[in-house]
Every structure is written in C-alpha cells, then in structure tokens.
Backbone as a ProteinNet text record, in pm:
[ID]
protein_1_A
[PRIMARY]
XXXXXXXXXXXXXXXXXXXXXXXXXXXXXXXXXXXXXXXXXXXXXXXXXXXXXXXXXXXXXXXXXXXXXXXXXXXXXXXXXXXXXXXXXXXXXXXXXXXXXXXXXXXXXXXXXXXXXXXXXXXXXXXXXXXXXXXXXXXXXXXXXXXXXXXXXXXXXXXXXXXXXXXXXXXXXXXXXXXXXXXXXXXXXXXXXXXXXXXXXXXXXXXXXXXXXXXXXXXXXXXXXXXXXXX
[TERTIARY]
2098.8	2083.8	2010.6	1973.6	1845.3	1820.2	1715.5	1633.9	1664.3	1687.6	1727.9	1632.7	1519.4	1422	1244.1	1162.9	1100.6	1014.8	972.2	957.6	820.6	741.8	588.4	548.4	400.8	361.4	335.2	301.2	280.7	178.9	160.3	64.3	-26.4	-187.5	-244.3	-382.7	-412.7	-571.4	-644.2	-730.8	-843.5	-907.5	-969.5	-983.5	-1161	-1190.4	-1311.4	-1371.5	-1250	-1311.9	-1281.9	-1216.8	-1276.1	-1085.6	-1018	-863.2	-840.7	-659.5	-633.1	-468.8	-458.9	-356.6	-205.7	-138.5	12.2	98.4	107.2	201.9	346.8	398.9	553.5	641	589.3	700.2	570.3	595.6	568.3	664.1	615	725.8	577.9	651.4	513	600.2	551.5	568.2	534.5	650.5	640.4	580.4	516.2	449.4	427.5	275.3	275.5	140.1	82.1	9.3	28.6	2.9	60.2	-5.4	-63.8	-119.5	-84.1	-6.3	53.1	156.2	220.6	397.1	408.5	296.2	326.7	300	182.7	169.8	284.6	371.7	546.6	635.8	618.9	725.2	823.1	796.1	853.1	724.1	829.2	815.3	731.4	560.1	493.9	539.2	594.5	626.6	683.4	670.1	638.6	783.6	885.6	986	1010.1	1084.1	1068.4	1010.8	940.7	885.6	1020.9	1011.6	1090.6	994.6	1064.6	984.5	1059.9	984.8	1015.1	969.5	1065.7	963.3	902.4	845	868.6	778.8	841.8	784.5	657.4	647.3	537.7	403.4	506.9	482.9	378.6	421.7	365.4	167.8	116.1	-4.6	-75.8	-186.4	-287.1	-426	-520.3	-622.5	-737.8	-868.5	-948.6	-1033.1	-1038.6	-1105.3	-1018.2	-877.6	-773.1	-762.6	-694.4	-638.2	-503.4	-522.3	-339.8	-282.1	-148	-111	-56.1	-49.5	6.6	188.8	277.3	366.9	491.1	577.7	693.2	734.7	810.4	926.3	885.8	692.3	664.5	584.6	584	404	362.8	389.3	258.3	235.8	197.5	158.2	29.3	98.2	9.1	-88.3	-163	-233.5	-200.4	-204.9	-230.4	-313.6	-453.1	-517.1	-452.4	-465.5	-378.3	-424.9	-446.1	-496.3	-429	-421.1	-309.8	-312.6	-186.1	-226.8	-167.7	-215.4	-170.5	-155.5	-12.7	91.2	16.2	-6.6	-12.5	16.8	154.9	170.6	329.7	467.5	588	631.2	715.9	799.7	868.2	961.8	1061.1	1088.2	1062.6	1120.1	959.5	837.7	726.7	649.7	578.4	549.7	459.7	390.7	264.4	145.3	168.3	46.5	-7	78.8	34.9	84.6	65.8	158.4	6.8	-64.9	-222.6	-240.7	-204	-207.9	-148.1	-67	-3	-19.4	-147.4	-179.8	-296.8	-309.5	-439.2	-574	-516.8	-673.6	-553.5	-699.1	-703.5	-751.3	-696.6	-741.1	-726	-810.9	-749.1	-662.4	-597.8	-497.1	-415.8	-329.2	-307.4	-161.4	-84.4	63.3	58.9	51.2	47.5	226.3	179.6	389.9	428.5	490.8	597.3	636.4	533.9	575.2	706.5	727.1	806.8	1010.2	923	1109.6	1095.8	1010.9	1034	1071.9	1049.4	1083.5	1246	1247	1399.3	1478.5	1441.1	1511.2	1552.1	1424.7	1448.6	1553.6	1563.3	1638	1749.6	1817.5	1950.3	2029.2	1885.2	1904.4	1946.7	1860.4	1886.1	1765.1	1731.7	1652.4	1539.1	1407.3	1251.5	1227.8	1316.4	1292.1	1193.7	1261.4	1217.1	1063.3	1045.1	927.8	796.8	831.9	761	698.5	838.6	841.2	818.5	692.2	645.5	554.7	602	455.7	325	264.4	120.5	54	146.5	168.2	85.6	78.6	40.5	-101.4	-156.5	-383	-429.3	-445.6	-507.4	-647.5	-759.7	-842.6	-862.4	-992.1	-1008.4	-940.5	-870.4	-868.9	-993	-990	-1073.3	-1004.3	-1050	-955.6	-1012.7	-869	-883.5	-1021.7	-1099.6	-1162.8	-1305.3	-1324.2	-1481.9	-1515.8	-1488.1	-1579	-1463.4	-1367.6	-1308.7	-1186.1	-1175.5	-1082.4	-971.4	-836	-767.5	-728.2	-789	-767.3	-860.8	-1032.4	-1133.8	-1182.5	-1247.8	-1326.3	-1236.3	-1347.9	-1275.9	-1201.3	-1158.3	-1022.5	-1066.2	-1085.1	-1137.3	-1101.1	-1054.9	-1027.9	-1091.7	-1153.3	-1230.1	-1166.4	-1174.2	-1112.4	-1238.3	-1347.3	-1425.5	-1533	-1567.1	-1660.2	-1656.6	-1520.8	-1502.7	-1386.4	-1475.1	-1395.2	-1236.6	-1082.4	-965.8	-900.4	-937.4	-884.2	-981	-985.2	-1041.9	-1011.6	-967.1	-939.6	-984.2	-905.7	-1010.6	-823.9	-838.8	-721.6	-677.8	-752.4	-678.4	-571.8	-569	-500.3	-364.7	-358.5	-224.1	-110.6	33.3	99.1	157.3	136.5	219.1	98.8	0.3	-110.6	-29.8	-118.4	-98.8	20.4	-54.2	9.2	152.5	173.4	313.9	396.6	332.5	434.1	530.2	375.1	387	541.4	537.1	646.5	735.9	818.6	895.6	961.4	891.6	911.6	977.4	882.8	917.8	1096.8	1134.6	1267.2	1386.6	1316.8	1421.2	1439.1	1300.8	1285.5	1192.6	1233.9	1164.6	1044.7	932.6	782.3	769.3	690.3	711	534.2	438.1	314	339.2	227.8	259.4	292.9	347.4	393.1	288.9	312.5	218.1	230.9	186.5	235.3	118.6	203.2	105.3	129.7	37.1	60.3	106.9	60.7	81.9	-53.3	-44.4	-165.2	-158.6	-327.7	-406.2	-303.6	-305	-319.5	-395.6	-390.8	-499.5	-417.3	-306	-265.7	-257.6	-246.1	-287.9	-221.6	-258.2	-196.1	-386.2	-303.8	-471	-372.5	-464.6	-472.2	-531.7	-516.2	-598.8	-716.8	-793.6	-945.9	-1004.8	-892.2	-949.1	-987.1	-1074.7	-1093.3	-1099.1	-1006	-1022	-1034.7	-1146	-1177.3	-1149.4	-1080.8	-1068.2	-1135.2	-1201.8	-1268.2	-1227.4	-1222.9	-1204.5	-1322.7	-1370.9	-1514.9	-1458.8	-1570	-1550.7	-1461.4	-1418.6	-1360.3	-1422.9	-1370.5	-1425.4	-1345.9	-1463.6	-1381.4	-1253.8	-1189.4	-1081.1	-1117.7	-1126.9	-1146.6	-1056.4	-1000.1	-893.2	-903.3	-906.8	-929.8	-777.5	-738.7	-612.9	-587.2	-496.1	-527.9	-434.4	-401.9	-301.1	-180.5	-41.7	73.8	115	201.3	271.7	394	385	461	652.5
-3494.3	-3341.6	-3303	-3293.2	-3238.9	-3092.2	-3060.6	-2926.3	-2865.9	-2837	-2818.9	-2786.3	-2641.7	-2655.3	-2609.2	-2610.2	-2536.1	-2465.1	-2315.7	-2171.3	-2153.4	-2099.8	-2076.2	-2053.4	-2109.4	-2105.4	-1933.1	-1953.1	-1809.3	-1713.2	-1568.4	-1536.6	-1518.4	-1547.7	-1513.1	-1430.4	-1334.9	-1255	-1301	-1276.5	-1272.2	-1135	-1195.9	-1116.2	-1112.3	-998.9	-994.8	-1133.6	-1173.4	-1272.6	-1422.6	-1423.5	-1546.5	-1603	-1563.1	-1617	-1569.4	-1618.3	-1531.5	-1516.4	-1400.4	-1309.8	-1375.9	-1371.3	-1426.6	-1291.7	-1267.4	-1146.7	-1231.9	-1080.6	-1143.5	-1037.6	-915.5	-791.7	-662.7	-602.4	-524.3	-354.2	-278.5	-169.7	-3.2	54.1	168.6	248.3	386.5	527.3	602.9	722	750.3	909.7	932.3	1134.9	1119.5	1075.6	1080.3	1188.9	1274.7	1303.2	1478.6	1569.5	1720.1	1773.1	1749.3	1770.6	1654.7	1541.3	1435	1476.9	1481	1589.8	1678.2	1792.2	1863.8	1823.9	1723.4	1672.9	1624.2	1546.5	1504.2	1598.6	1708.1	1809.9	1864	1792.2	1804.2	1876.9	1943.5	2009.5	1971.2	1978.2	1896.4	1892.1	1949.4	2049	1861.4	1899.3	1761.5	1747	1641.8	1601.9	1497.6	1417.7	1258.2	1185.1	1110.7	1052.9	914.8	880.6	781.4	676.9	535.7	437.4	333.3	253.4	167.6	80.3	-89.2	-198.3	-261.5	-349.6	-451.7	-647.3	-677.1	-812.7	-854.5	-958.2	-990.3	-1061.5	-1146.3	-1209	-1074.9	-977	-893.7	-849.9	-905.8	-920.4	-951.4	-917.3	-1002.6	-915.5	-1039.2	-1024.3	-909.8	-950.3	-846.7	-964.2	-856.7	-931.6	-967.7	-927.4	-1001.4	-918.1	-992.9	-888	-900.2	-794	-742.8	-740.8	-789.4	-788.2	-656.3	-588.1	-473.1	-513.7	-440.7	-519.5	-436.2	-565.2	-518.8	-378	-316.2	-251.3	-96.8	-75.1	35.5	112.8	250.5	281.3	366.1	368.6	497.7	382.5	314.5	228.7	295.8	346	458.3	322.2	411.2	361.7	466.1	347.9	476	429.2	504	405.4	407	401.3	372.3	273.9	341.2	267.6	201.6	50.7	-61.9	-90	-69.6	-147.5	-270.8	-391.7	-512.5	-499.9	-504.4	-499	-694.9	-693.1	-844.2	-865.4	-751.3	-764.4	-677.7	-811.9	-694.4	-613.1	-503.3	-435	-326.7	-268.9	-158.9	-105	24.8	157.8	209.3	187.3	191.9	286.2	325.4	460.7	559.9	625.6	682.9	655.6	697.8	688	564.9	434.9	290.3	254.6	237.2	208.1	172.1	212.5	144.4	7.8	17.3	-121.9	-274.3	-234.9	-304.9	-334.5	-268.8	-347.2	-423.4	-509.9	-641.7	-557.9	-533.6	-465.2	-327.8	-352.6	-254.8	-279.6	-240.3	-218.6	-188.9	-158.6	-75	-127.2	-47.4	-92.8	-64.4	-84.8	-13.6	-36.1	53	91.8	83.2	-52.2	37.3	44.9	148.2	140.3	226.3	200.1	198.8	368.4	438.9	564.9	670.6	575.6	603.1	586.6	436.3	406.2	467.1	462.7	542.1	686.2	752.2	912.5	862.6	795.1	770.2	747.2	683.3	663.6	738.8	813.6	936.3	967.2	1048.2	1151.3	1115.2	1014.2	934.8	915.9	978.4	940.5	740.9	663	536.2	505.4	353.9	353.6	318.3	308.6	299.8	148.3	61.6	-65.3	-90.1	-67.8	-89.2	-63.3	73.4	104.7	132	62.9	16.4	-164.1	-214.3	-341.7	-458.7	-410.6	-558.4	-595.3	-705.5	-806.6	-768.8	-837	-772.7	-650.1	-558.1	-436	-338.5	-463	-467.9	-518.9	-473.2	-528.4	-492.7	-640.1	-604.6	-662.2	-554.5	-599.2	-684	-707.1	-816.8	-648.4	-775.1	-696.6	-686	-594.4	-601	-514.4	-650.5	-628.9	-501.6	-454.5	-350.1	-374.4	-234.5	-300.9	-276.5	-309.5	-358.4	-204.4	-129.7	29	139.9	65.1	138.4	224	402.8	504.4	535.5	476.8	505.1	666.2	724.8	848.2	958.7	916.7	963.8	923.2	976.1	903.5	958.7	924.5	909.3	767.7	845.3	773	812.6	741.8	731.7	608.4	703.7	576.2	608.5	482.1	537.2	409.5	478.8	415.7	430.8	299.7	265.8	361.2	376.3	455	635.2	669.1	802.9	841.2	857.4	928.9	1042.6	1000	1013.7	1081.2	1022.4	1042.8	1034.9	1168.3	1185.7	1263.8	1180.7	1293	1190.1	1259.2	1262	1167	1097.4	985.1	1136.1	1210.1	1279.5	1380.7	1402.2	1448.9	1457.3	1318.2	1239.6	1323.5	1360.9	1430.6	1353.5	1197.9	1147	1013	1084.8	1010.1	885.2	765.2	632.6	538.8	640.1	599.2	608.1	782.9	812	743.1	708.1	596.6	453.7	419.7	295.3	288.2	365.6	424.7	465.9	554.8	578	445.5	420	297.8	151.4	114.3	76.8	105.4	209.2	294.1	259.7	195	150.7	23.3	-42.6	-180.6	-274.1	-386.2	-418.4	-455.8	-440.5	-467	-590.1	-702.1	-825.3	-817.9	-911	-990.7	-1035.9	-1040	-1025.5	-924.2	-823.5	-743.3	-628.9	-570.9	-461	-329.5	-250.7	-67	-9.2	7.9	116.2	254.3	324.1	456.3	553.7	535.2	661.2	677.8	808.7	814.5	968.4	955.3	1157.1	1135.1	1289.3	1333.8	1273.6	1315.2	1229.5	1127.1	1093	920.3	960.5	863.9	844.5	707	756.6	632.7	508.3	379.5	299.6	241.8	195.7	90.3	-29.6	-85.2	-246.1	-202	-305	-300.9	-230.8	-114.7	-60.7	-149.8	-70	-132	-17.1	-58.3	19.9	-24.4	106.5	48.1	184.4	140.3	184.1	124.7	287.1	245.2	389	350.8	372.9	368.3	493.6	480.3	386	298.5	171.6	44.8	19.8	-77.4	-143.9	-274.6	-327.7	-281.1	-240.9	-220.7	-292.2	-265.5	-359.8	-280.4	-421.5	-390.5	-467.4	-422.4	-499.9	-445.7	-553.9	-534	-535.4	-433.3	-404.9	-518.9	-626.2	-702.5	-682.8	-818.8	-764.3	-750.7	-706.9	-719.2	-833.2	-828.2	-974.8	-946.2	-1113.7	-1144.2	-1175.1
-309.9	-211	-137.6	9.9	80.2	61.1	55	119.8	200.1	244.3	416.3	485.1	442.1	436.3	349.7	415.3	309.5	315.2	195.1	190.9	180.8	290.1	321.5	144.2	136.4	21.1	-18.7	-168.1	-213.8	-95	-122.1	-70.8	-221.2	-150.3	-274.8	-264.2	-345.4	-279.4	-361.9	-317.4	-428.3	-499.3	-606.3	-720	-788.6	-827.1	-899.2	-1003.9	-1044.5	-1125.7	-1103.4	-941.7	-874.3	-921.2	-925.3	-939	-797.7	-819.4	-708.8	-786.4	-718.9	-762.7	-642.2	-741.2	-645.8	-646.1	-496.2	-462.1	-512.6	-554.1	-611.6	-500.6	-544.8	-443.3	-452.5	-325.2	-296.6	-284.8	-400.2	-407.3	-368.9	-295.3	-198.6	-230.9	-255.1	-319.1	-227.3	-113.9	-17.2	-36.7	0.8	31.2	-155.9	-167.6	-309.8	-321.6	-225.9	-171.6	-128.7	-146.9	-71.4	-7.8	76.6	213.4	323.9	270.8	327.3	385.3	217.6	258.5	337.3	350.7	506.5	629.6	662.4	766.2	849.5	705.6	786.4	776.7	734	762	607.1	513.4	384.7	290.4	189.2	59	-52.4	-63.1	-179.9	-333.5	-340.2	-466.4	-584	-651.9	-781	-820.3	-713.4	-700	-753.4	-809.9	-884.2	-713.7	-766.1	-692.3	-635.2	-498.8	-403.4	-374.4	-354	-317.9	-239.4	-143.5	-14.9	-63	-16.5	-48.2	57.9	64.9	161.4	107.1	208.7	140.6	126.5	57.4	-6.9	115.4	240.1	336.1	430.1	393.1	487.6	456.4	338.2	283	372.2	436.6	494.9	429.3	407	360.1	442	345.4	418.2	521.2	674.3	744.5	870.9	833.8	898	1050.6	1125.4	1296.1	1269.9	1305.2	1229.9	1379.9	1470.3	1622.3	1615.6	1682.3	1676.2	1764	1685.1	1630.3	1755.4	1768.2	1906.5	1846.5	1952.3	1946.3	1938.3	1917.9	1883.5	1956	2000.4	2068	2005.6	1879.1	1776.1	1595.8	1639.7	1503.4	1430.6	1331.3	1214.6	1141.6	1116.9	956.1	828.5	731.4	596.8	484.8	444	301.8	174.9	113.5	-5.5	-125.9	-232.3	-429.3	-394.2	-447.8	-448.6	-619.9	-716.5	-825.6	-812.8	-926.6	-945	-1085	-1067.6	-1197.5	-1266.5	-1414.9	-1464.2	-1599.2	-1657.5	-1790.5	-1715.2	-1728.6	-1750.3	-1834.9	-1799	-1869.6	-1797.6	-1912	-1877.5	-1940.4	-1864.1	-1947.5	-1978.7	-1958.8	-2005.7	-2038.6	-2121.2	-2148.8	-2083.3	-1990.9	-1888.9	-2010.3	-2136.8	-2165.2	-2248.1	-2200.4	-2212.1	-2069.1	-2010.1	-1851.7	-1797.9	-1825.1	-1742.6	-1790.7	-1899.1	-2017.6	-1880.1	-1841.2	-1744.6	-1611.6	-1583.9	-1444.1	-1446.9	-1403.2	-1380.3	-1308.9	-1211.8	-1134.7	-1031.7	-903.8	-834.4	-725.8	-578.2	-447.5	-324.1	-261.5	-115.9	3.9	-5.1	68	182.4	271.9	403.7	401.5	442.5	452.4	675.5	690.5	849.9	900.2	932.7	1031.5	1111	1189.5	1279.6	1291.4	1316.3	1320.4	1375.8	1523.1	1574.9	1524.8	1460	1454.1	1276.6	1217.9	1066.7	1084.4	1200.9	1179.4	1261.9	1351.3	1408.3	1288.8	1200.2	1098.3	975.9	934.6	864	926.3	1035.5	1143.5	1157.1	1126.9	1118.5	949.8	893.2	712	742.1	785.3	751.4	691.6	642.5	542.6	655.3	607.7	666.2	693.8	689.8	693.7	844.8	933.3	1050.3	1113.3	1024.2	1021.5	934.5	830.7	686.1	708.5	686.3	657.2	744.8	822.4	907.5	908.8	974.9	936.5	966.7	864	887.7	822.3	796.9	750.8	609.9	538.9	436.1	412.8	475.2	477.7	287	254.1	87.3	82.1	1.4	-38.6	-133	-200.2	-283.7	-397.4	-568.8	-616.2	-753.1	-799.4	-919	-1035.4	-1145.3	-1261.2	-1318.4	-1406.7	-1474.5	-1557.6	-1609.7	-1681.7	-1618.3	-1535.9	-1452.5	-1439.4	-1506.7	-1428.8	-1353.8	-1294.3	-1187.5	-1277.9	-1226	-1284.4	-1204.5	-1166.2	-1057.2	-1063.3	-1186.4	-1119.9	-1100.3	-1048.5	-1012.4	-836.1	-804	-679.2	-561.6	-457.2	-332.3	-244.8	-195	-62.9	52.2	158.3	257.3	382.4	463	565	726.2	783.7	920.2	1012.9	1138.8	1268.3	1387.5	1379	1444.7	1420.4	1292.7	1214.2	1229.4	1234.2	1271.8	1126	1042.8	916.2	963.5	920.5	934.5	801.3	680	620.3	478.1	366.3	313.3	162.6	103.8	-4.6	-172.2	-236.1	-396.8	-408.4	-537.1	-612.3	-695.3	-750	-806.6	-799.7	-634	-577	-534.1	-585.7	-606.9	-684.1	-657	-701.8	-823.3	-818.9	-925.5	-941.5	-1077.7	-1095.6	-1131.1	-1099.4	-1119.5	-1292.4	-1349.2	-1488.5	-1472.6	-1449	-1393.4	-1296.9	-1235.6	-1132.2	-1179.8	-1270.3	-1309.9	-1421.7	-1493.4	-1590.8	-1523.2	-1398.4	-1341.8	-1267.1	-1239.1	-1139.6	-1224.4	-1350.4	-1424.3	-1527.7	-1472.3	-1534.7	-1392.9	-1338.1	-1203.7	-1176.5	-1238.4	-1206.9	-1310.7	-1377.1	-1444.8	-1365.8	-1450.7	-1305	-1444.8	-1292.5	-1293.5	-1254.7	-1360.3	-1265	-1124	-1092.9	-916.9	-882.9	-903.2	-816	-747.5	-653.7	-600.8	-626.3	-670.3	-633.5	-481.6	-352.5	-305.5	-326.9	-384.8	-438.3	-348.3	-224.4	-146.1	-95	43.8	135.4	171.7	206.2	165.8	334.8	346.5	576.7	610.9	759.1	854.2	860.6	872.3	980	1072.1	1138.4	1306.7	1334.7	1470.1	1583.6	1610.6	1563.1	1624.4	1760.2	1854.7	1983.8	1942.2	2023.7	2060	1994.3	1949	1946.3	1832.6	1795	1672.1	1542.1	1492.1	1354.5	1211	1157	1003.7	943.4	828.5	693.7	617.8	480.9	383.4	288.9	213.4	149.4	-21	-117.9	-246.4	-351.1	-432.5	-503.4	-602.8	-581	-720.6	-657.6	-566.5	-571.9	-413.7	-372.6	-255.2	-101.7	-56.4	125.8	177	250.5	308.6	464.8	539.5	688.5	793.8	847.5	955.4	1089.9	1168.7	1281.5	1388.9	1466.4	1563.3	1673.8	1635	1757.9	1920.2	1979.3	2104.4	2074.9	2139.1	2079.3	2080.5	1953.6	1907.5	1999	2071.2	2137	2107.4
[MASK]
+++++++++++++++++++++++++++++++++++++++++++++++++++++++++++++++++++++++++++++++++++++++++++++++++++++++++++++++++++++++++++++++++++++++++++++++++++++++++++++++++++++++++++++++++++++++++++++++++++++++++++++++++++++++++++++++++++++++

C-alpha cells in the first residue's frame, strides 16, 4: 500500500531547558479578563469558561513575520499567557492542576475580528476569525518551577513601542489552575497541548509593518512583525 502524501513535520517550540516542545493541540479560553469582556460587549460575571480551538500549525515562533491574512480588514492582536501541558489527565482537581503544566510562555491570539464578530452575530463558530494561518505566535516556553508564578505579574503588549494592553495575571476571571481543571472535564489533556488563557482589554488592529511585542513578568518576551497581505 502506498502512502498518498506526507504530512508536515510536528511543530516544535524551543524551551528554557534547550529541549523542543512538540505541539499537539491548541485550546483557547474566551473572555477571561473582565475588562476585555466588557470591551467585547459581554457581561464579565464568572460564568463557566468557554473554549475554541486552533490547529497546531498556526504556531509561529519568536521573530516571525506574520502575513496579514486574506478576507479581513480588521486583523487584531490579543496578548495571552500560554500554558504548555506536560502530563496527561482527565477531571483534574484544581489543587493539583498546576502539576500538569510543563511550562509557560508569552503568546498571541491574532484574530480576524470582522469575521469573528460576523460569526458571533449569526450564532456560528469562530473558526474563520480565530483559526488562521500564523495566528498563534508563541515565545520560548519556560519550564515550570523556574521562578514564574502564573497567578502574579504583569502582562503587557506594545505595538511599535506603544503600550496597548497592560494588566495583571491576577485579573483573570478563571486562574490557570481552574482553567486546567475545567478543561480536563471536557477533554483528556495530553502532553503537547497548549492552553491560551485569554487576553486583557486593549485589543486593536494592526497593519503591515507593525511590530508587536508581548511581555509577561518572569517570561521571555515575544516579538513578531506583520508582513504583507497573504496571496
């Protein structure tokens, strides 16, 4: 039997230990900061979290040039803390949930906002707005236990040196341990999974040539540049 075609190699992300982290799935939390929920026209009360997914191949690394995607005139940034899962589990208790995290990184959830809002208005999935080529930039993954606290510190995003998002990780409606616990009740988490934990307020559009930098206290920064429109 002949294999019809070959699949692309796995997406590998550098880590603070010098090893490569293979990406399996991307699971994203929606509206996990109250101020961002309000700017998106939603009630920030602590309702159960909701999730959407993205392909592993949407990950690009620090320093990448991200093509402005087709079919949009409103390509927006969202800075996020990313959790890299290193230990499998289902129905994980919150008090032990952080033991399933291999490490943490700065991330971006780049969004075709006009397509996302159109889908939301029509009660449709967000895939065309969120699951987009090169839409999940990811910085170096710092191994858990190397001094980073996922519940403390600032998260900031700047565009061309101007700060656009500035919040505290403690502002999360659902902290990291609760996110892991809740999500593990829906899916069996596996090593290689990435959880994008939501963005603060201050999201906005970018244009070709813009340089986006995400900083989270205790993690290595992530910087990408917006390139020409994809053909």
